[in-house]
N, C-alpha and C positions, 0 to 999 in steps of 0.2 A: 087587158081587163075587158070584162064583158059589159054590155050596155046596162045590165041590171046593177052591177057593182058600182058603176059610175053614178047611176041615179041615186043609189043609197048613200054614196059619198057626198053628192051634192045636197041631198036631203039633210044629212048630218051637219054639213057646213052651214046650211040655212038655219037649222035649229040652233046651232051655236051662235050664229050672228044675231038671231032673235033674242037669245038669252043675254048676250053681251049688251044689246040695246036696252033690255029690261033692267039690268042691274047697274048700268053706268049712270051715275048722277048727271042731271042736266043743270047747267048754270046759266044764269042770265047776266050777260056782261054789264048792261046798264044798272041792274040791281046791285051787282058786286061793286061797281064803281061808286055808287051812292053810299053803300055801306062803308067802303074804305074812306070816302070823303068825310062821312060823319064820324067815324072812329078816329081818324087822324086829326080831325078838327077838334074833337073833345080833348084829345091828348094835348093839342096845342093850346086850347083854352085853359086847361089845368096848368100848363107851363107858364102861360101869360099871367095867370092868377098868382102863381108863386113869385114870378118876377115883380109884379106890382106890389105884393105884400113886402117882399124883401127891400125894394127901393123906397116905397112910401112909408111903411111902418117901422122898418129897421134901419133906414138911412144908409143902405149899402149903395155903392156905385154900381153902374151897369155890369161891369165885368165880374165883380164879386157876386152880384145877384144872379148872373148867368151861370156861374159855377155852382152856386147853391141850387139853382133850378135844375141843372143837369143831375147833380147828386141826388136830389129828392125824387126826380122822375125815375132814375135808375133804382133807387131804394123802393119806391112804390111798385115798380115793375117786378123786382125780385120778390117782394112781399106777396104780391098778387100771384106770382108764379108758384111760390111756396104754398099758398092757400088753394092752389089749383083753380084759380079764377082767370088768370091771364090767358091760358090756352083757350078758354071759351070765348074771350074777347077777340083773340086772334082768329079763331075759327069763324066768327061772325064778321069781323071787320076786315079780314084779309090783309092786304098790303098796308092799309091804314094803321094797323097795329104792329106790323112787322118792320116797317121802314124806319120809323123814328128811333131815337136812342133807347126807348123802352123795349122795342123788339130785339135790339142787340143784347140788352141786359137779360131778357127772357131766354135768348138762345144760349147764353152762358150759364144761367142758373138752372134751366130745365135738365140738362144732362147731369149736373152735379147732384140735383135732388134725386133723379132717377137711379143713378149708380152709387149712391151713398152706402147702400147695403153691402157693396163689394169692398168697402174700406176706404181709408183716407188716400192711400197711394194708388192702388189699382182701380179703385172706383172713381172717386172724385178727381184725383190728380191726373189720371189718364184720360178721363172722358169729358172733363169740363169744357174743353175747347174743340169738341168734335164738330160742332156747327160753326162756332165763331172763329175757330182756328184758321180756316182758309181765308176768311175776310181779313183777319189781322195780318196773315202772311202776305197776301197780295196787296194789301194796303201799304205795308212797309216796303215791299219790293217796288211797287209803283212810285212811292215817294222817293226811293233811292234813285230809280231811273230818271224821274223828272228832275231831281236835284242835280244829277250828273249832267243831264242835257242843259239845264240852266247854267251850271258852272262852265261847261264847254262854250255855250253861247255868249256868256259874259267875257270869257277869256279871249275869244276871237273877235269880240266887239259886235256880235250879231244882235245882242239884246241891249 
């Protein structure tokens, strides 16, 4: 290569790097942490409100109230996902909206809504667990491995 060709190549690389810096969004870690804390906190406050209502107003025991709380939070998440509101909450709140049970419900409902036009079998049936499927798979597998280790440990008296 000639010196001129190498200079042109370096100039193009520099222009490309400048373009990448220009279009790449910048994120503030402290701001994202605060947003996640606020979003997750609001979800937890809603859950605690549901628990308090179920225990105090309906006289349910803690376990039954917890089940109702989980079901209602999942329902609200799916409803907000269907109304296209939850993705905006997750976009703003980050992990604060994606880590609780509501984020898991959103990850199951979103593909089902997105692919419903492809039909019940090939749309919803095939795509509903595209995001949540690996979580379920590895959760079950890890539970199996830990159960096996626990059984071996109790069988040999290690636990």
